[in-house]
C-alpha positions in Angstrom: 82.6 67.6 143.6 86.0 68.8 142.4 87.3 69.4 138.9 90.3 67.3 138.1 92.7 70.3 138.1 91.4 71.3 141.5 92.0 67.8 142.8 95.7 67.9 141.8 96.7 69.5 145.1 99.0 68.6 148.0 96.4 70.2 150.3 94.0 67.3 149.5 96.4 64.5 150.0 94.9 61.7 152.2 91.4 63.2 151.8 88.5 61.9 149.9 87.9 63.7 146.6 85.0 63.3 144.2 85.3 63.8 140.4 83.2 63.1 137.4 84.0 62.9 133.7 84.9 60.4 131.1 87.2 57.4 130.8 90.3 58.5 128.9 92.3 55.3 129.2 91.7 52.0 131.0 93.7 48.8 131.6 93.5 45.9 134.1 96.3 44.1 135.8 95.2 41.2 137.9 93.1 42.5 140.8 93.8 46.1 139.9 92.2 48.3 137.3 93.9 51.6 136.2 91.5 54.3 134.9 92.7 57.6 133.6 89.8 60.0 133.9 89.4 63.3 132.0 87.2 66.4 132.3 87.5 69.8 130.8 90.4 70.7 133.1 92.7 67.8 132.8 93.4 64.1 133.5 94.1 62.0 136.6 94.9 58.3 137.2 92.5 56.3 139.4 93.0 52.9 140.8 90.3 50.4 141.5 91.3 47.4 143.6 89.7 44.5 145.5 90.8 46.1 148.7 88.0 48.7 148.4 85.5 47.1 146.0 83.8 43.7 145.9 84.1 41.2 143.1 81.0 42.4 141.3 82.1 46.1 141.4 85.5 45.2 140.2 84.0 43.3 137.3 81.8 46.2 136.4 84.6 48.8 136.7 87.1 46.7 134.6 84.5 46.3 131.8 84.3 50.1 131.3 85.4 51.4 127.8 86.9 54.6 126.6 84.6 57.6 126.9 82.2 55.9 129.3 80.9 58.5 131.7 81.4 58.0 135.4 81.4 59.8 138.8 83.8 58.5 141.5 85.2 59.2 144.9 88.4 58.1 146.6 91.5 59.0 148.6 94.0 61.2 146.8 97.7 60.3 147.1 101.0 61.0 145.4 102.2 58.7 142.7 105.2 59.8 140.8 104.6 57.1 138.1 101.2 58.4 137.3 100.7 60.8 134.4 100.1 63.9 136.7 102.0 62.7 139.8 98.7 62.0 141.7 96.2 59.2 141.8 92.9 58.5 143.4 92.3 55.2 145.2 88.7 54.5 144.2 86.2 53.8 147.0 82.8 54.4 145.3 81.5 55.2 141.9 78.4 55.8 139.8 78.3 54.9 136.1 76.2 57.1 133.8 76.9 55.5 130.5 78.9 52.5 129.5 79.9 52.6 125.8 80.3 49.6 123.6 83.1 50.7 121.3 84.1 54.3 120.9 84.8 54.7 117.1 87.8 57.2 117.4 91.2 55.5 117.6 94.7 56.1 116.4 95.8 56.1 112.7 92.3 56.7 111.3 91.9 58.5 108.0 91.4 62.2 107.8 88.0 62.0 106.1 86.8 59.6 108.8 87.9 61.9 111.5 86.2 64.9 109.8 83.0 62.9 109.4 83.1 62.1 113.1 84.2 65.6 114.2 81.6 65.6 116.9 83.5 62.8 118.6 87.0 63.7 117.6 86.7 67.0 119.4 87.1 65.1 122.7 90.8 64.4 122.1 93.2 66.1 124.4 94.9 67.9 121.5 91.7 69.3 120.1 90.6 70.3 123.6 93.9 72.2 124.0 93.4 74.0 120.7 89.9 75.0 121.7 91.1 76.4 125.0 93.7 78.5 123.2 91.1 79.6 120.7 88.9 80.7 123.6 91.7 82.8 125.0 92.4 84.4 121.6 88.8 85.5 121.2 88.6 86.9 124.7 92.0 88.6 124.5 91.0 90.3 121.2 87.9 91.8 122.8 89.6 92.7 126.0 92.4 94.6 124.2 89.9 96.8 122.3 87.7 97.4 125.3 90.9 98.7 127.1 91.5 101.0 124.1 88.0 102.5 124.4 86.5 100.7 121.4 82.8 99.7 121.5 81.7 96.2 120.5 78.9 96.3 117.9 77.1 93.8 115.7 76.2 93.8 112.0 73.7 91.8 109.8 74.6 88.5 108.2 72.1 89.0 105.3 73.4 91.8 103.1 72.6 93.3 99.7 76.1 94.7 98.9 79.5 93.1 98.4 82.7 94.2 100.0 85.2 91.9 98.4 83.8 90.9 95.1 80.8 89.2 93.5 82.5 86.0 92.5 82.9 84.9 96.1 79.4 85.7 97.3 77.0 83.1 98.7 73.5 83.9 97.3 70.5 83.3 99.5 66.8 83.5 98.7 65.3 86.0 101.2 61.5 85.8 100.9 61.8 86.0 97.1 64.6 88.6 97.1 68.2 87.7 96.3 70.6 88.6 99.1 74.0 87.5 100.1 75.7 86.1 103.2 78.1 88.8 104.5 81.8 88.8 103.4 82.6 91.4 106.0 81.0 93.7 108.5 83.3 96.6 107.5 80.7 98.8 105.8 78.4 98.6 108.7 81.2 99.3 111.2 82.0 102.4 109.2 78.5 103.7 109.7 79.0 103.4 113.4 82.2 105.4 113.8 80.1 108.6 113.3 78.5 107.9 116.6 80.9 105.7 118.6 84.1 106.7 116.8 86.0 103.4 117.5 84.2 100.0 117.1 84.9 96.3 116.7 83.0 93.1 116.1 83.6 89.4 116.2 81.3 87.5 113.7 81.3 84.9 111.0 82.0 85.9 107.4 81.4 83.9 104.3 83.5 83.6 101.2 82.5 81.3 98.3 86.1 81.0 97.1 86.9 77.7 95.4 90.1 77.3 97.3 91.6 74.2 98.8 94.6 75.7 100.5 95.5 74.9 104.1 94.3 78.3 105.3 90.9 78.7 103.6 87.4 78.2 105.0 84.1 79.2 103.4 82.8 80.2 106.8 85.3 81.8 109.2 85.4 84.0 112.2 86.2 87.5 111.4 87.4 90.1 113.9 87.0 93.6 112.5 87.5 97.2 113.7 87.1 100.7 112.4 88.3 103.9 114.0 87.5 107.6 113.3 90.4 110.0 112.7 92.9 107.0 112.3 95.6 106.9 109.6 97.1 103.8 108.2 100.0 104.0 110.6 97.6 104.6 113.6 95.8 101.4 112.7 98.9 99.3 112.4 100.0 100.6 115.8 96.8 99.3 117.4 97.0 96.0 115.6 100.5 95.1 116.5 99.8 95.8 120.2 96.7 93.7 119.9 98.6 90.8 118.4 101.2 91.0 121.1 98.6 91.2 123.8 96.8 88.1 122.5 100.1 86.1 122.4 101.0 87.2 125.9 97.5 86.1 127.2 97.9 82.7 125.6 101.4 82.3 127.1 100.0 83.3 130.5 96.9 81.1 130.4 97.6 78.2 128.1 101.2 76.9 128.6 99.9 73.4 129.4 97.7 73.4 126.3 100.7 74.6 124.1 102.7 71.7 125.5 100.0 69.2 124.8 99.9 70.2 121.1 103.8 70.3 121.1 104.0 73.9 120.1 107.5 75.3 120.2 106.7 78.1 122.7 109.8 80.1 121.8 108.4 80.7 118.3 105.7 83.0 119.8 107.4 83.9 123.1 110.1 85.8 121.1 107.6 87.9 119.0 108.5 91.6 119.4 106.8 94.9 118.5 106.9 97.1 116.6 106.6 94.8 113.5 108.7 95.7 110.5 107.0 97.7 107.8 107.9 96.7 104.2 106.5 98.3 101.2 105.0 95.9 98.6 107.4 97.0 95.9 110.4 96.4 98.3 109.0 93.0 99.3 108.7 92.0 95.6 112.4 92.9 95.2 113.4 91.1 98.4 111.6 87.9 97.3 114.3 87.5 94.6 116.7 86.7 97.4 114.4 83.7 98.2 114.6 82.4 94.7 111.1 83.6 93.8 110.1 85.0 90.4 107.6 87.7 91.4 107.1 91.0 89.6 105.4 94.2 90.5 101.6 93.8 90.3 101.6 90.1 91.2 99.2 89.2 93.9 100.6 87.5 97.0 98.7 84.2 97.4 99.1 81.4 99.9 102.2 79.9 98.1 103.9 83.2 97.6 103.4 84.3 101.2 104.6 80.9 102.4 107.7 81.2 100.3 108.4 84.7 101.8 107.4 84.2 105.4 109.4 81.0 106.1 112.4 83.4 106.1 110.9 85.5 108.9 110.7 84.9 112.7 108.5 88.0 113.4 105.3 89.2 111.7 105.7 91.9 109.1 103.4 94.6 107.7 103.3 94.8 103.9 102.2 98.3 103.0 101.5 100.4 99.9 100.0 97.8 97.6 99.3 98.7 93.9 95.8 100.1 93.4 95.0 97.1 91.1 95.3 94.6 93.9 92.9 96.2 96.4 89.1 96.7 96.5 87.5 100.0 95.7 87.1 101.4 99.2 90.8 101.6 100.0 92.2 105.2 99.9 94.8 105.9 97.2 98.0 107.5 98.5 97.9 111.2 97.4 101.7 111.3 97.5 102.3 108.1 95.5 99.9 107.7 92.6 98.9 104.1 91.9 99.5 102.9 95.4 97.1 102.4 98.3 97.3 103.5 102.0 96.9 99.9 103.2 98.6 97.0 104.9 98.5 93.2 105.3 100.0 91.5 108.3 101.9 88.4 107.4 102.7 85.8 110.1 106.1 84.2 110.3 107.0 80.5 109.8 105.3 80.6 106.4 101.8 81.2 107.8 101.2 84.4 105.7 98.3 86.8 105.9 96.2 86.9 109.0 95.0 90.5 108.8 94.4 93.2 106.3 93.5 96.9 106.8 94.1 100.5 105.9 92.6 103.9 105.3 89.2 104.1 103.7 88.3 106.7 101.1 86.4 109.5 102.7 86.1 111.9 99.8 82.7 111.6 98.0 83.9 112.0 94.4 86.9 109.8 94.9 84.7 107.0 96.2 82.2 107.4 93.3 85.1 107.3 90.8 86.5 104.1 92.3 83.1 102.4 92.3 82.7 103.2 88.6 86.3 102.1 87.9 85.4 98.7 89.4 82.2 98.4 87.2 79.9 98.6 90.3 76.5 100.2 90.5 76.6 103.3 92.8 72.9 102.8 93.6 73.8 99.4 95.3 76.0 101.3 97.7 73.8 104.4 98.3 73.9 104.2 102.0 77.7 103.7 102.0 78.1 106.7 99.7 75.9 108.7 102.1 78.6 108.5 104.7 80.7 110.7 102.5 78.0 113.3 102.2 77.3 113.9 105.8 80.2 114.7 108.1 82.8 112.5 106.3 86.1 112.1 108.1 89.4 110.3 107.7 89.2 106.8 109.1 90.9 103.4 109.0 90.0 99.8 109.8 91.1 96.2 109.6 89.8 92.6 109.3 91.5 89.8 111.2 91.0 86.1 110.5 90.8 84.6 114.0 91.0 81.1 112.7 94.3 81.8 110.9 95.6 83.6 113.9 94.9 80.5 116.1 96.5 78.4 113.4 99.8 80.3 113.6 99.8 80.6 117.4 99.2 76.9 117.8 101.6 76.0 115.0 99.0 73.9 113.2 99.3 72.6 109.6 95.7 73.4 108.5 93.1 76.0 109.5 90.5 73.2 109.8 92.2 72.2 113.0 91.4 75.5 114.7 87.6 75.4 114.5 85.2 72.8 115.9 83.2 72.4 112.7 85.1 73.6 109.6 83.2 74.5 106.4 85.1 74.1 103.2 84.1 73.7 99.5 83.9 69.9 100.1 82.5 69.8 103.7 79.2 70.8 105.3 78.8 68.1 107.9 78.6 67.3 110.7 
């Protein structure tokens, strides 16, 4: 039994091949029925005719509907008019399931398609996105393995917040109130004292009441922490990682990029190193784009879009004001009021896909920042302990893999990057 992609070979011309999958398209013309079959690897045209099948078989075959499941065998031949240049002249078949009417069709509403996501996933376009997504996840891990990072795991039930209490999902945990994790960062920091460089790929949860095109309440978070790393060291690893991922997608998913009509040159021409722009300089530069931003303003989805439509390459925005970053970021000793941090903004208006920087490693400085943010030090006792026993300079990052896939694929909404998106209005299917 061949996969369809394996069957598309001159070496098999004139030979009997066997495939199995689902009916992608079907139409009848007199005594001939054209069936386009699909499996996970691609599509191929098959022809059923009365030359090889009897009247009863032809009637059964011609009555098949879209997404019926079938196994078939036949001679492979060249056919330049067929969608892939090959076709199978059907000789025998076995039907597993004949559908009545597959509910997914063209021009259906967005809510209908989201309600029927479990069926919509079968489309060629969505299949292509999911293949690219798989490459992105694998390439991320492969890159850091090559750089001598260790993959680790952290808990999803947590008692402390990393990004802020207003975006926490509260869970009853056997009578005790805990939260779904916003980030694995704090746990990764504990592991650098034994493994030095670590990464994880895991879901994170943010109860942000946001309806922008790039927000999910449950998203896939790729995070890393490294001992002895400065802010610049971390950015150097990150930009090489992003370029490696893009190169792997271009190597393995060209056909998928074509299916979703992605302009390949948009990602093919990405170059490293990425430009570093200080926050204060970016605020000043934004005036060239007709934006009315002032120092201290946060850069949200709209602001980042307004800036990044003018860039063809990602940029690092560094040295944010202390007021815009959470308590664990290390203040710049040479520039009071600024943080040794960075956000990576993707071009074409996609905006932030990654944030990172140096972590505070001085005990008193961390305690001061916790108090400044009106947090209870006792809630972070184990995180504070790290600064008591062998504390070291270190840096880390968090990458939104769904947003990265969104940019690489050139999609209009992050919901189209993930099989089952969770937003403030959707928890099914």
